[in-house]
OpenMM code with the backbone's topology and positions (N, CA, C; nanometers):
from openmm import Vec3, app, unit

residues = "MET THR LEU THR LEU VAL LEU TYR ASN HIS TYR GLY TYR ASN LYS HIS ILE LYS LYS ILE LEU LEU VAL GLU ASP ASP ASP ASN MET ALA ALA VAL TYR ALA THR ARG LEU GLU ALA GLU GLY PHE ASN VAL ARG ARG VAL ALA ASN GLY GLU GLU ALA LEU ALA ALA ALA ILE GLU PHE HIS PRO ASP ILE THR LEU LEU ASP VAL MET MET PRO LYS VAL SER GLY PHE ASP VAL LEU ASP ILE LEU ARG ASN THR PRO GLU THR ALA ASN LEU ARG ILE ILE MET LEU THR ALA LEU SER GLN GLU SER ASP LYS GLN ARG ALA GLN ASP LEU GLY VAL ASP ASP TYR MET VAL LYS SER GLN VAL VAL ILE ALA ASP VAL VAL ASP ARG ILE LYS HIS HIS LEU ALA MET".split()
positions = [
    Vec3(-10.1239, 0.7027, 12.5011),
    Vec3(-10.2249, 0.6981, 12.3912),
    Vec3(-10.2554, 0.8452, 12.3339),
    Vec3(-10.2183, 0.8686, 12.2070),
    Vec3(-10.2346, 1.0092, 12.1544),
    Vec3(-10.3472, 0.9760, 12.0398),
    Vec3(-10.4602, 1.0720, 12.0605),
    Vec3(-10.5734, 1.0630, 11.9574),
    Vec3(-10.5686, 1.1916, 11.8787),
    Vec3(-10.5453, 1.1559, 11.7447),
    Vec3(-10.5388, 1.2664, 11.6398),
    Vec3(-10.6713, 1.2613, 11.5633),
    Vec3(-10.7382, 1.4053, 11.5761),
    Vec3(-10.8536, 1.4169, 11.5217),
    Vec3(-10.8296, 1.4604, 11.3701),
    Vec3(-10.8978, 1.3843, 11.2619),
    Vec3(-10.8956, 1.4160, 11.1390),
    Vec3(-11.0359, 1.4452, 11.0822),
    Vec3(-11.0456, 1.5343, 11.0085),
    Vec3(-11.1556, 1.5829, 10.9304),
    Vec3(-11.1323, 1.5717, 10.7870),
    Vec3(-11.2387, 1.5222, 10.7182),
    Vec3(-11.2311, 1.5234, 10.5663),
    Vec3(-11.3239, 1.5949, 10.5048),
    Vec3(-11.2679, 1.7081, 10.4250),
    Vec3(-11.3528, 1.8004, 10.3535),
    Vec3(-11.4207, 1.7336, 10.2379),
    Vec3(-11.5296, 1.8180, 10.1585),
    Vec3(-11.6016, 1.7534, 10.0486),
    Vec3(-11.5002, 1.6796, 9.9428),
    Vec3(-11.3894, 1.7335, 9.9284),
    Vec3(-11.3089, 1.6554, 9.8340),
    Vec3(-11.2233, 1.5312, 9.8954),
    Vec3(-11.2563, 1.5022, 10.0215),
    Vec3(-11.1875, 1.3652, 10.0516),
    Vec3(-11.0493, 1.3994, 10.1292),
    Vec3(-11.0182, 1.5260, 10.1070),
    Vec3(-10.8760, 1.5616, 10.1661),
    Vec3(-10.8983, 1.5747, 10.3366),
    Vec3(-10.7883, 1.5238, 10.4123),
    Vec3(-10.8115, 1.5291, 10.5430),
    Vec3(-10.7110, 1.6642, 10.5984),
    Vec3(-10.7635, 1.6903, 10.6929),
    Vec3(-10.6883, 1.8125, 10.7561),
    Vec3(-10.6938, 1.8037, 10.9187),
    Vec3(-10.5906, 1.8173, 10.9786),
    Vec3(-10.5940, 1.8196, 11.1250),
    Vec3(-10.6587, 1.9241, 11.1862),
    Vec3(-10.7421, 1.9017, 11.2877),
    Vec3(-10.8179, 2.0160, 11.3532),
    Vec3(-10.7085, 2.0821, 11.4401),
    Vec3(-10.7120, 2.2258, 11.4146),
    Vec3(-10.6048, 2.3091, 11.4798),
    Vec3(-10.6351, 2.3591, 11.6097),
    Vec3(-10.5525, 2.3496, 11.7034),
    Vec3(-10.5693, 2.3564, 11.8498),
    Vec3(-10.5380, 2.5100, 11.8955),
    Vec3(-10.6355, 2.5675, 11.9685),
    Vec3(-10.5930, 2.6957, 12.0038),
    Vec3(-10.6133, 2.6980, 12.1706),
    Vec3(-10.5084, 2.7364, 12.2261),
    Vec3(-10.5263, 2.7766, 12.3863),
    Vec3(-10.5539, 2.9199, 12.4093),
    Vec3(-10.6712, 2.9282, 12.4733),
    Vec3(-10.7242, 3.0602, 12.4815),
    Vec3(-10.7164, 3.0879, 12.6348),
    Vec3(-10.6569, 3.2010, 12.6634),
    Vec3(-10.6087, 3.2567, 12.7860),
    Vec3(-10.6720, 3.3653, 12.8131),
    Vec3(-10.7761, 3.3561, 12.9036),
    Vec3(-10.8768, 3.4794, 12.9283),
    Vec3(-10.9402, 3.4557, 13.0520),
    Vec3(-10.9243, 3.5519, 13.1529),
    Vec3(-10.9727, 3.5398, 13.2698),
    Vec3(-11.1295, 3.5920, 13.2892),
    Vec3(-11.1725, 3.6721, 13.2137),
    Vec3(-11.3071, 3.7122, 13.1843),
    Vec3(-11.3927, 3.5904, 13.1322),
    Vec3(-11.4769, 3.5351, 13.2122),
    Vec3(-11.5667, 3.4232, 13.1829),
    Vec3(-11.6387, 3.4663, 13.0643),
    Vec3(-11.7103, 3.5508, 13.0441),
    Vec3(-11.7977, 3.5975, 12.9426),
    Vec3(-11.7163, 3.6085, 12.7889),
    Vec3(-11.6079, 3.6881, 12.8182),
    Vec3(-11.5357, 3.6990, 12.7022),
    Vec3(-11.4729, 3.5674, 12.6474),
    Vec3(-11.4248, 3.4923, 12.7377),
    Vec3(-11.3909, 3.3618, 12.7037),
    Vec3(-11.4827, 3.2804, 12.6250),
    Vec3(-11.6087, 3.2867, 12.6777),
    Vec3(-11.7117, 3.1921, 12.6221),
    Vec3(-11.7704, 3.2327, 12.4847),
    Vec3(-11.7644, 3.3736, 12.4451),
    Vec3(-11.7884, 3.4286, 12.3378),
    Vec3(-11.6768, 3.3792, 12.2317),
    Vec3(-11.5336, 3.3965, 12.2690),
    Vec3(-11.4452, 3.3484, 12.1751),
    Vec3(-11.4399, 3.2067, 12.1657),
    Vec3(-11.4641, 3.1282, 12.2637),
    Vec3(-11.4405, 2.9971, 12.2445),
    Vec3(-11.5445, 2.9379, 12.1769),
    Vec3(-11.6901, 2.9997, 12.1561),
    Vec3(-11.8077, 2.9480, 12.0797),
    Vec3(-11.7794, 2.9610, 11.9731),
    Vec3(-11.7177, 3.1177, 11.8937),
    Vec3(-11.6963, 3.1419, 11.7873),
    Vec3(-11.5714, 3.0469, 11.7200),
    Vec3(-11.4688, 3.0420, 11.7920),
    Vec3(-11.3674, 2.9587, 11.7436),
    Vec3(-11.4019, 2.7852, 11.7172),
    Vec3(-11.4853, 2.7529, 11.8119),
    Vec3(-11.5524, 2.6108, 11.7936),
    Vec3(-11.6096, 2.6106, 11.6772),
    Vec3(-11.7012, 2.7191, 11.6423),
    Vec3(-11.7758, 2.7237, 11.5110),
    Vec3(-11.6751, 2.7211, 11.3941),
    Vec3(-11.5805, 2.7774, 11.4047),
    Vec3(-11.4905, 2.7880, 11.2817),
    Vec3(-11.4233, 2.6706, 11.2544),
    Vec3(-11.4192, 2.5546, 11.3680),
    Vec3(-11.3701, 2.4272, 11.3447),
    Vec3(-11.2516, 2.4067, 11.4272),
    Vec3(-11.2074, 2.5043, 11.5307),
    Vec3(-11.1062, 2.4748, 11.6056),
    Vec3(-11.1097, 2.4131, 11.7449),
    Vec3(-11.0481, 2.3373, 11.7841),
    Vec3(-11.0272, 2.2717, 11.9055),
    Vec3(-10.9741, 2.3663, 12.0005),
    Vec3(-11.0474, 2.4151, 12.0963),
    Vec3(-11.0260, 2.5135, 12.1859),
    Vec3(-11.0139, 2.4627, 12.3327),
    Vec3(-10.9038, 2.5106, 12.4050),
    Vec3(-10.8985, 2.4958, 12.5468),
    Vec3(-10.9063, 2.6315, 12.5974),
    Vec3(-10.9586, 2.6502, 12.7201),
    Vec3(-10.9699, 2.7768, 12.7829),
    Vec3(-10.9046, 2.7509, 12.9087),
    Vec3(-10.8194, 2.8618, 12.9457),
    Vec3(-10.7630, 2.8537, 13.0923),
    Vec3(-10.7779, 2.9904, 13.1367),
    Vec3(-10.7833, 3.0114, 13.2767),
    Vec3(-10.8345, 3.1377, 13.3295),
    Vec3(-10.7124, 3.2275, 13.3751),
    Vec3(-10.5876, 3.1757, 13.3678),
    Vec3(-10.4930, 3.2420, 13.4393),
    Vec3(-10.3644, 3.2219, 13.3715),
    Vec3(-10.2354, 3.2795, 13.4205),
    Vec3(-10.1070, 3.2251, 13.3547),
    Vec3(-10.0732, 3.1386, 13.4064),
    Vec3(-10.0864, 3.0980, 13.5303),
    Vec3(-10.0111, 2.9848, 13.5735),
    Vec3(-10.0806, 2.8501, 13.5008),
    Vec3(-10.2199, 2.8494, 13.4757),
    Vec3(-10.2754, 2.7375, 13.4052),
    Vec3(-10.2055, 2.7404, 13.2488),
    Vec3(-10.2057, 2.8525, 13.1917),
    Vec3(-10.1574, 2.8897, 13.0506),
    Vec3(-10.0338, 2.7932, 13.0438),
    Vec3(-9.9220, 2.8261, 13.1346),
    Vec3(-9.7973, 2.7647, 13.1350),
    Vec3(-9.8046, 2.6215, 13.1309),
    Vec3(-9.9035, 2.5531, 13.2124),
    Vec3(-9.8980, 2.4121, 13.2121),
    Vec3(-9.9778, 2.3679, 13.0870),
    Vec3(-10.0936, 2.4423, 13.0513),
    Vec3(-10.1720, 2.3781, 12.9486),
    Vec3(-10.0752, 2.3926, 12.8025),
    Vec3(-9.9853, 2.4787, 12.8025),
    Vec3(-9.8811, 2.5207, 12.6710),
    Vec3(-9.8234, 2.3808, 12.6560),
    Vec3(-9.7806, 2.3336, 12.7548),
    Vec3(-9.6854, 2.1958, 12.7568),
    Vec3(-9.7736, 2.0697, 12.7448),
    Vec3(-9.9094, 2.0732, 12.8060),
    Vec3(-9.9952, 1.9681, 12.7915),
    Vec3(-10.0725, 1.9542, 12.6705),
    Vec3(-10.1086, 2.0621, 12.6252),
    Vec3(-10.2264, 2.0544, 12.5172),
    Vec3(-10.1393, 2.0714, 12.3742),
    Vec3(-10.0144, 2.1326, 12.3819),
    Vec3(-9.9543, 2.1549, 12.2444),
    Vec3(-10.0445, 2.2001, 12.1535),
    Vec3(-10.0837, 2.3471, 12.1804),
    Vec3(-10.1545, 2.4260, 12.0917),
    Vec3(-10.0791, 2.4617, 11.9606),
    Vec3(-10.1634, 2.4806, 11.8553),
    Vec3(-10.1100, 2.5286, 11.7455),
    Vec3(-10.0769, 2.7083, 11.7393),
    Vec3(-10.1663, 2.7475, 11.8437),
    Vec3(-10.1447, 2.9033, 11.8625),
    Vec3(-10.2268, 2.9294, 11.9904),
    Vec3(-10.1937, 3.0303, 12.0422),
    Vec3(-10.2341, 3.0847, 12.1820),
    Vec3(-10.2808, 3.2219, 12.1617),
    Vec3(-10.4021, 3.2275, 12.2265),
    Vec3(-10.4579, 3.3625, 12.2365),
    Vec3(-10.4309, 3.4135, 12.3870),
    Vec3(-10.3480, 3.4955, 12.4065),
    Vec3(-10.3120, 3.5435, 12.5449),
    Vec3(-10.3437, 3.6792, 12.5932),
    Vec3(-10.4261, 3.6844, 12.6915),
    Vec3(-10.4713, 3.8168, 12.7523),
    Vec3(-10.3455, 3.8608, 12.8573),
    Vec3(-10.3270, 3.9830, 12.8767),
    Vec3(-10.2150, 4.0215, 12.9537),
    Vec3(-10.2716, 4.0480, 13.0979),
    Vec3(-10.3635, 4.0937, 13.1413),
    Vec3(-10.3936, 4.1330, 13.2560),
    Vec3(-10.4793, 4.0148, 13.3289),
    Vec3(-10.4004, 3.9430, 13.4172),
    Vec3(-10.4548, 3.8224, 13.4667),
    Vec3(-10.4266, 3.7752, 13.5807),
    Vec3(-10.4777, 3.6953, 13.6819),
    Vec3(-10.4344, 3.6667, 13.8110),
    Vec3(-10.3210, 3.5732, 13.8110),
    Vec3(-10.2516, 3.5812, 13.9071),
    Vec3(-10.1282, 3.4887, 13.9194),
    Vec3(-10.0292, 3.5267, 13.8605),
    Vec3(-10.0086, 3.4953, 13.7183),
    Vec3(-9.9013, 3.5279, 13.6332),
    Vec3(-9.9439, 3.6111, 13.5150),
    Vec3(-9.8938, 3.7275, 13.4980),
    Vec3(-9.9422, 3.8110, 13.3881),
    Vec3(-9.9031, 3.7568, 13.2368),
    Vec3(-9.9743, 3.8163, 13.1479),
    Vec3(-9.9534, 3.7659, 13.0062),
    Vec3(-9.8108, 3.7989, 12.9654),
    Vec3(-9.7709, 3.9039, 13.0136),
    Vec3(-9.6279, 3.9404, 12.9804),
    Vec3(-9.5284, 3.8376, 13.0145),
    Vec3(-9.5317, 3.7963, 13.1581),
    Vec3(-9.4646, 3.6871, 13.2188),
    Vec3(-9.4745, 3.5620, 13.1352),
    Vec3(-9.6052, 3.5259, 13.1110),
    Vec3(-9.6381, 3.3943, 13.0337),
    Vec3(-9.5606, 3.3757, 12.9082),
    Vec3(-9.5734, 3.5104, 12.8372),
    Vec3(-9.4954, 3.5274, 12.7147),
    Vec3(-9.3319, 3.4913, 12.7292),
    Vec3(-9.3020, 3.5694, 12.8285),
    Vec3(-9.1488, 3.5541, 12.8328),
    Vec3(-9.0956, 3.4103, 12.8602),
    Vec3(-9.1868, 3.3279, 12.9570),
    Vec3(-9.1324, 3.2152, 13.0059),
    Vec3(-9.1548, 3.1127, 12.8670),
    Vec3(-9.2818, 3.1345, 12.8145),
    Vec3(-9.2753, 3.0511, 12.6776),
    Vec3(-9.1710, 3.0699, 12.5875),
    Vec3(-9.1293, 3.1874, 12.5514),
    Vec3(-9.0417, 3.2056, 12.4766),
    Vec3(-8.9016, 3.1399, 12.5080),
    Vec3(-8.8681, 3.1391, 12.6260),
    Vec3(-8.7365, 3.0804, 12.7095),
    Vec3(-8.7731, 2.9348, 12.7413),
    Vec3(-8.8605, 2.8752, 12.6993),
    Vec3(-8.8899, 2.7418, 12.7373),
    Vec3(-8.8667, 2.6465, 12.6042),
    Vec3(-8.7674, 2.5599, 12.5700),
    Vec3(-8.7393, 2.4910, 12.4660),
    Vec3(-8.8763, 2.4372, 12.3876),
    Vec3(-8.9661, 2.3793, 12.4789),
    Vec3(-9.1067, 2.3145, 12.4203),
    Vec3(-9.1696, 2.4118, 12.3573),
    Vec3(-9.1823, 2.5381, 12.4086),
    Vec3(-9.2768, 2.6155, 12.3664),
    Vec3(-9.2166, 2.7451, 12.2937),
    Vec3(-9.0866, 2.7506, 12.2479),
    Vec3(-9.0217, 2.8720, 12.2218),
    Vec3(-9.0755, 2.9208, 12.0844),
    Vec3(-9.1268, 2.8195, 11.9959),
    Vec3(-9.1702, 2.8515, 11.8522),
    Vec3(-9.3213, 2.8606, 11.8651),
    Vec3(-9.3729, 2.8268, 11.9780),
    Vec3(-9.5328, 2.8651, 11.9697),
    Vec3(-9.5965, 3.0006, 11.9219),
    Vec3(-9.6783, 2.9966, 11.8410),
    Vec3(-9.7519, 3.1095, 11.7807),
    Vec3(-9.8322, 3.1726, 11.8859),
    Vec3(-9.8037, 3.2897, 11.9337),
    Vec3(-9.8917, 3.3893, 12.0319),
    Vec3(-9.9521, 3.5032, 11.9670),
    Vec3(-10.0695, 3.5248, 12.0010),
    Vec3(-10.1365, 3.6401, 11.9619),
    Vec3(-10.1871, 3.7079, 12.1111),
    Vec3(-10.1297, 3.8123, 12.1323),
    Vec3(-10.1734, 3.8846, 12.2646),
    Vec3(-10.2930, 3.9515, 12.2252),
    Vec3(-10.4052, 3.9304, 12.3062),
    Vec3(-10.5530, 3.9886, 12.2848),
    Vec3(-10.5766, 4.0593, 12.4183),
    Vec3(-10.5624, 4.1924, 12.4085),
    Vec3(-10.5725, 4.2757, 12.5457),
    Vec3(-10.6496, 4.3923, 12.5376),
    Vec3(-10.6817, 4.4248, 12.6602),
    Vec3(-10.7401, 4.5706, 12.6543),
    Vec3(-10.6195, 4.7038, 12.6808),
    Vec3(-10.4952, 4.6599, 12.6856),
    Vec3(-10.3820, 4.7517, 12.6970),
    Vec3(-10.3476, 4.8102, 12.5513),
    Vec3(-10.3901, 4.9483, 12.5337),
    Vec3(-10.3706, 4.9913, 12.3998),
    Vec3(-10.2433, 5.0875, 12.3909),
    Vec3(-10.1646, 5.1018, 12.5150),
    Vec3(-10.0673, 5.1965, 12.4954),
    Vec3(-9.9509, 5.1423, 12.3861),
    Vec3(-9.8830, 5.2056, 12.3221),
    Vec3(-9.7739, 5.1849, 12.2404),
    Vec3(-9.6769, 5.1118, 12.3392),
    Vec3(-9.6482, 5.1594, 12.4495),
    Vec3(-9.5317, 5.0929, 12.5428),
    Vec3(-9.5897, 4.9418, 12.5589),
    Vec3(-9.6996, 4.9025, 12.5824),
    Vec3(-9.7319, 4.7895, 12.5983),
    Vec3(-9.7234, 4.6704, 12.4692),
    Vec3(-9.7688, 4.7327, 12.3627),
    Vec3(-9.7370, 4.6712, 12.2371),
    Vec3(-9.5887, 4.6326, 12.2132),
    Vec3(-9.4859, 4.7412, 12.2542),
    Vec3(-9.3720, 4.7365, 12.2226),
    Vec3(-9.2870, 4.6393, 12.3141),
    Vec3(-9.3480, 4.6295, 12.4286),
    Vec3(-9.2966, 4.5190, 12.5234),
    Vec3(-9.3352, 4.3872, 12.4867),
    Vec3(-9.4651, 4.3761, 12.4197),
    Vec3(-9.4936, 4.2418, 12.3833),
    Vec3(-9.3874, 4.1877, 12.2581),
    Vec3(-9.3691, 4.2915, 12.1739),
    Vec3(-9.2817, 4.2860, 12.0508),
    Vec3(-9.1578, 4.2304, 12.1090),
    Vec3(-9.0919, 4.3194, 12.1987),
    Vec3(-8.9826, 4.2829, 12.2596),
    Vec3(-8.9543, 4.1405, 12.3098),
    Vec3(-9.0646, 4.0902, 12.3768),
    Vec3(-9.0675, 3.9689, 12.4194),
    Vec3(-9.0851, 3.8590, 12.3319),
    Vec3(-9.1152, 3.8897, 12.1923),
    Vec3(-9.1412, 3.7853, 12.0857),
    Vec3(-9.2821, 3.7473, 12.0577),
    Vec3(-9.3806, 3.8290, 12.0693),
    Vec3(-9.5191, 3.8017, 12.0347),
    Vec3(-9.5335, 3.7983, 11.9014),
    Vec3(-9.6248, 3.7261, 11.8451),
    Vec3(-9.6363, 3.7192, 11.7008),
    Vec3(-9.7296, 3.8260, 11.6257),
    Vec3(-9.8250, 3.8511, 11.7271),
    Vec3(-9.9348, 3.9667, 11.6902),
    Vec3(-9.9950, 4.0127, 11.8236),
    Vec3(-10.0553, 4.1231, 11.8036),
    Vec3(-10.0905, 4.2087, 11.9324),
    Vec3(-10.2126, 4.2872, 11.8852),
    Vec3(-10.3274, 4.2479, 11.9422),
    Vec3(-10.4553, 4.2984, 11.9193),
    Vec3(-10.5250, 4.3587, 12.0438),
    Vec3(-10.5863, 4.4763, 12.0265),
    Vec3(-10.6494, 4.5593, 12.1336),
    Vec3(-10.8040, 4.5197, 12.1309),
    Vec3(-10.8575, 4.4780, 12.2419),
    Vec3(-10.9956, 4.4110, 12.2304),
    Vec3(-11.0860, 4.5205, 12.1897),
    Vec3(-11.0657, 4.6467, 12.2374),
    Vec3(-11.1666, 4.7642, 12.1885),
    Vec3(-11.1544, 4.8171, 12.0295),
    Vec3(-11.0224, 4.7480, 11.9756),
    Vec3(-11.0278, 4.7881, 11.8281),
    Vec3(-11.0465, 4.6726, 11.7311),
    Vec3(-11.0922, 4.5531, 11.7816),
    Vec3(-11.1153, 4.4606, 11.6960),
    Vec3(-11.2560, 4.3852, 11.7212),
    Vec3(-11.3082, 4.3230, 11.6218),
    Vec3(-11.4424, 4.2504, 11.6511),
    Vec3(-11.3804, 4.0890, 11.6396),
    Vec3(-11.4786, 3.9840, 11.6701),
    Vec3(-11.4163, 3.8552, 11.6777),
    Vec3(-11.3668, 3.8066, 11.5310),
    Vec3(-11.4407, 3.8789, 11.4253),
    Vec3(-11.3966, 3.8180, 11.2986),
    Vec3(-11.2594, 3.8542, 11.2703),
    Vec3(-11.2064, 3.9615, 11.3050),
    Vec3(-11.0695, 4.0154, 11.2899),
    Vec3(-10.9654, 3.9237, 11.3557),
    Vec3(-11.0112, 3.8895, 11.4880),
    Vec3(-10.9207, 3.7816, 11.5493),
    Vec3(-10.9124, 3.6556, 11.4981),
    Vec3(-11.0205, 3.6052, 11.4447),
    Vec3(-11.0329, 3.4727, 11.3445),
    Vec3(-10.9401, 3.4860, 11.2465),
    Vec3(-10.9522, 3.5905, 11.1638),
    Vec3(-10.8799, 3.6191, 11.0390),
    Vec3(-10.7046, 3.6483, 11.0820),
    Vec3(-10.6874, 3.6978, 11.1946),
    Vec3(-10.5266, 3.6726, 11.2380),
    Vec3(-10.4863, 3.5404, 11.2763),
    Vec3(-10.5728, 3.4644, 11.3366),
    Vec3(-10.5531, 3.3352, 11.3653),
    Vec3(-10.5284, 3.2390, 11.2386),
    Vec3(-10.6096, 3.2581, 11.1392),
    Vec3(-10.5979, 3.1913, 11.0039),
    Vec3(-10.4782, 3.2363, 10.9442),
    Vec3(-10.4206, 3.3793, 10.9514),
    Vec3(-10.3242, 3.4060, 10.8915),
    Vec3(-10.1910, 3.3521, 10.9512),
    Vec3(-10.1957, 3.3513, 11.0821),
    Vec3(-10.0770, 3.3054, 11.1479),
    Vec3(-10.0638, 3.1358, 11.1450),
    Vec3(-10.1777, 3.0761, 11.1021),
    Vec3(-10.1801, 2.9247, 11.0851),
    Vec3(-10.1719, 2.8821, 10.9343),
    Vec3(-10.1571, 2.9955, 10.8546),
    Vec3(-10.1534, 2.9605, 10.7028),
    Vec3(-10.2771, 2.9128, 10.6598),
    Vec3(-10.4046, 2.9387, 10.7025),
    Vec3(-10.5200, 2.8601, 10.6612),
    Vec3(-10.5770, 2.9523, 10.5421),
] * unit.nanometer
topology = app.Topology()
chain = topology.addChain("A")
for resn in residues:
    res = topology.addResidue(resn, chain)
    for name in ("N", "CA", "C"):
        topology.addAtom(name, app.Element.getBySymbol(name[0]), res)
């Protein structure tokens, strides 16, 4: 049984709640992002490592994924590579949100097919929300 959540805005139009897969191993950072994204009206599922991210991408069917790079078990680069080469997730929108600021890391992510690359120390949460909405055409 599939449950679809529908909201009605003040004009009576419905819109489906967009789902975000948040892949972040830092519990404090994940809590801050999840709280803000939920306040923005998103359905957020958080996982703490790359292995869980791969399973959740198939099971949760997110509209977009926020993906850290440096994580236990499977790195964000490897997750990105696997998702892009799996038919069910090949077109999933993915934003890497990482501490890695080297141009070579950004280039590697772009070569693997990332949709956007954001460095944690160079953005605030509002910037991330704006990029998510941009990629979801909201």
